[in-house]
C-alpha positions in Angstrom: 37.4 21.9 263.2 39.1 19.9 260.6 38.2 18.5 257.5 35.0 16.8 258.0 35.4 13.3 256.1 34.1 10.0 256.9 37.0 7.9 257.5 34.4 5.1 258.6 36.2 2.3 256.4 36.7 -1.1 257.4 39.4 -3.4 257.0 42.2 -0.7 257.3 44.4 -3.0 259.5 44.9 -6.3 258.0 41.6 -7.6 258.1 40.4 -5.7 261.4 36.9 -4.2 261.3 38.5 -1.0 263.2 36.9 2.2 262.9 39.6 4.7 261.7 37.9 7.6 263.4 38.7 5.1 266.7 42.4 4.8 265.8 42.3 8.5 265.0 41.3 9.5 268.4 44.0 7.4 269.9 46.9 9.0 268.2 45.0 12.6 268.6 45.4 12.1 272.4 49.0 10.8 272.4 50.0 13.8 270.7 52.5 16.3 272.3 50.7 19.3 272.6 54.1 21.4 273.2 55.2 20.1 269.9 51.8 20.8 268.1 52.1 24.5 269.8 55.6 24.9 268.3 54.4 23.6 265.1 51.6 26.5 264.5 54.3 29.1 266.0 56.5 28.2 263.4 53.6 28.1 260.6 52.8 31.6 262.0 56.7 32.9 261.8 56.2 31.8 258.1 53.1 33.5 256.8 54.3 36.6 258.4 56.9 36.3 255.8 54.3 35.4 253.2 52.1 38.2 254.1 54.9 40.9 253.6 55.3 39.1 250.3 51.9 39.1 249.0 51.5 42.6 250.1 54.5 43.5 248.0 53.0 41.6 245.1 50.1 43.4 245.6 51.7 46.8 245.7 53.5 46.4 242.7 51.1 44.8 240.8 53.0 41.9 239.6 51.8 39.3 237.3 52.5 36.5 240.1 49.1 34.3 240.7 48.2 31.1 242.3 48.6 27.9 241.2 48.2 23.9 242.3 48.3 23.5 246.1 48.6 27.3 246.5 45.3 27.7 244.8 43.8 24.8 246.7 44.7 26.5 250.0 43.3 29.8 248.6 39.8 28.7 247.0 39.3 25.5 249.0 40.6 26.8 252.6 41.4 30.7 252.5 44.6 29.2 254.2 47.1 26.5 254.5 45.9 23.1 254.5 45.9 20.6 257.6 47.1 17.1 256.1 45.2 14.0 257.7 47.3 10.8 258.6 48.0 9.5 261.8 51.4 10.5 263.3 51.7 13.3 261.0 47.7 14.2 261.6 49.0 17.7 262.5 51.2 18.1 259.4 50.3 20.7 257.1 50.7 22.3 253.5 52.6 25.6 253.5 54.0 25.2 249.8 53.2 28.2 248.1 52.5 27.7 244.5 52.4 30.5 242.0 52.3 31.0 238.2 53.8 33.7 235.9 53.6 34.1 232.6 56.8 33.5 230.6 56.0 36.7 228.5 56.7 38.5 232.0 59.7 36.9 232.9 61.7 40.3 232.4 59.2 42.5 234.5 59.5 39.8 237.3 63.5 40.2 237.3 63.4 44.0 237.2 61.0 44.2 239.8 62.5 42.1 242.0 66.4 43.0 241.5 67.1 45.4 244.5 64.2 44.4 246.4 64.4 42.5 250.0 64.1 39.0 247.6 66.0 36.9 245.7 64.6 35.9 242.8 66.4 32.9 241.4 65.3 30.5 238.5 64.9 27.3 237.8 66.4 25.0 235.7 66.1 24.9 231.5 62.8 23.3 230.2 65.2 21.4 228.2 66.8 19.9 230.9 63.9 19.2 233.2 61.8 17.7 230.1 64.5 15.4 229.3 65.2 14.3 233.4 61.4 14.3 234.2 59.8 13.2 230.7 61.9 11.7 228.6 63.2 11.4 225.1 59.9 11.5 223.6 58.6 14.0 225.7 61.9 16.2 224.5 60.9 15.3 220.7 57.4 16.4 221.1 58.4 20.0 223.0 61.0 20.7 220.5 58.4 21.0 217.8 56.1 23.2 219.7 56.9 27.1 218.5 55.7 28.8 222.0 57.9 27.3 224.1 62.1 28.5 224.5 63.3 25.2 225.8 66.6 27.2 226.9 64.7 29.3 229.3 64.1 28.5 232.4 61.2 26.4 234.2 59.8 28.8 236.6 61.5 30.5 239.6 61.6 30.8 243.5 61.4 34.1 245.8 63.8 34.2 248.5 63.5 36.6 251.5 67.3 38.0 251.6 67.6 38.5 255.4 66.7 34.9 256.3 67.1 33.2 253.2 63.8 31.3 253.2 61.7 30.1 250.3 58.5 31.9 250.4 57.2 31.0 246.9 57.6 28.6 244.0 57.2 29.9 240.9 56.0 28.2 237.1 55.8 29.8 234.1 53.1 29.4 231.6 53.1 29.9 227.9 50.4 31.0 224.8 50.2 29.1 222.2 48.1 31.3 220.6 44.9 29.3 221.5 45.2 28.3 225.1 47.3 28.9 228.3 50.1 26.1 228.9 51.4 24.7 231.9 54.4 22.5 231.3 54.3 19.7 234.4 56.4 16.8 233.6 56.9 15.0 236.7 57.3 12.3 235.2 56.7 10.1 232.1 53.2 10.9 231.6 52.4 8.2 229.0 52.2 5.2 231.1 51.5 6.8 234.5 49.8 5.5 237.3 46.7 7.8 238.1 46.7 7.1 241.9 46.0 10.8 242.7 43.2 13.0 241.4 45.3 14.6 239.3 44.6 14.5 235.9 47.6 13.8 234.1 47.4 14.3 230.1 49.9 12.9 227.4 53.5 14.4 227.9 52.5 16.6 230.9 50.8 19.6 229.2 48.0 21.1 230.7 46.0 23.3 228.2 43.7 26.2 230.2 41.5 28.4 228.0 42.5 32.1 228.1 39.3 33.4 229.7 40.1 30.7 232.6 43.1 32.6 233.6 42.4 36.3 232.7 41.6 38.6 233.6 43.2 37.8 236.9 41.2 38.1 240.3 41.8 38.6 243.6 41.2 36.1 246.7 41.6 36.1 250.3 44.4 34.0 252.0 43.8 34.6 255.7 43.9 38.3 256.0 46.0 38.6 252.9 44.9 39.1 249.3 46.3 37.0 246.6 45.8 36.9 242.6 44.0 33.7 241.4 43.0 32.9 237.9 39.8 34.3 236.8 38.0 31.2 236.4 39.9 29.4 239.6 37.8 26.3 240.1 37.7 25.6 236.6 41.4 25.6 236.7 41.9 23.5 239.6 39.4 21.0 238.2 41.7 20.8 235.1 44.7 20.0 236.8 43.4 17.9 239.6 40.0 16.5 238.0 36.3 17.2 239.1 36.7 15.6 242.5 39.2 18.4 243.9 36.0 20.1 245.8 34.3 16.7 246.4 37.4 14.5 247.7 40.5 14.8 249.6 43.1 12.6 248.7 44.9 11.3 251.8 48.1 9.1 252.6 47.4 7.3 256.0 50.0 5.3 257.9 48.5 2.2 259.5 49.3 0.8 263.1 51.3 -2.0 261.1 53.7 -0.2 260.0 52.0 0.0 256.3 50.1 3.0 254.6 47.1 3.3 252.5 45.9 5.8 250.2 42.6 6.7 249.3 39.8 9.5 248.8 37.5 10.6 251.1 34.4 12.5 250.6 34.3 16.1 251.7 31.0 16.7 253.3 31.8 20.0 255.0 33.7 23.1 254.2 37.7 22.5 255.6 38.9 25.6 257.3 42.6 26.6 257.2 45.1 25.8 259.8 44.8 28.0 262.8 47.5 30.3 263.1 49.8 31.5 266.3 50.5 34.8 265.4 
């Protein structure tokens, strides 16, 4: 069973009253079953790598915890998300997003040094903000004492033996009152709010300290991962209150176009079933 979502809306296909579920069934029946097995097998291989890293994080008490899509997967699914759509209906979300405090940067570098993993830091905050937010956003952050613009925005952790990226980390900041997440995907002043993300001005997300700490643990398949103290509130801050009641889906249409819309979730969505 996948998302139980009500896709029964009319006028999807240029004025046609076709029920989405009819078109979906047609596409599902035409799928290459061998390709689906291969897809799930590869996903299972990735999870085995991820499971070892999750254990490494827990055993070494590394302050890395789930964020964004990784947190949605953990809290809403307990595993990878099976995405909706037509030709890629059996696509999935396995992008492991995580958080760490900037104050733990040196600790992370120390623990991952001489391990089986590569700890690679992202671009500098200054460059990211200027590129994705513009001069006005950069000027805003130049006046913030809690952020060092010459430090990296985050990091990636790769498995050395296979050169596989396992997780994608972002640093958080403490302004003395709130925990701050800098997310300048692009200038957020006039952004089109076509997702259920709640873009704030300048891309500065503020969480209450007790929404983040103390960290808790949660299951991800048969692994244990760290999550914020009030994980659901953190997700609602970032994505909006609909994150647990609606799913945002990009749906290709039979005429080569696409629609984007939100659909009600009326039953808990399980994770992708892995072939291990």
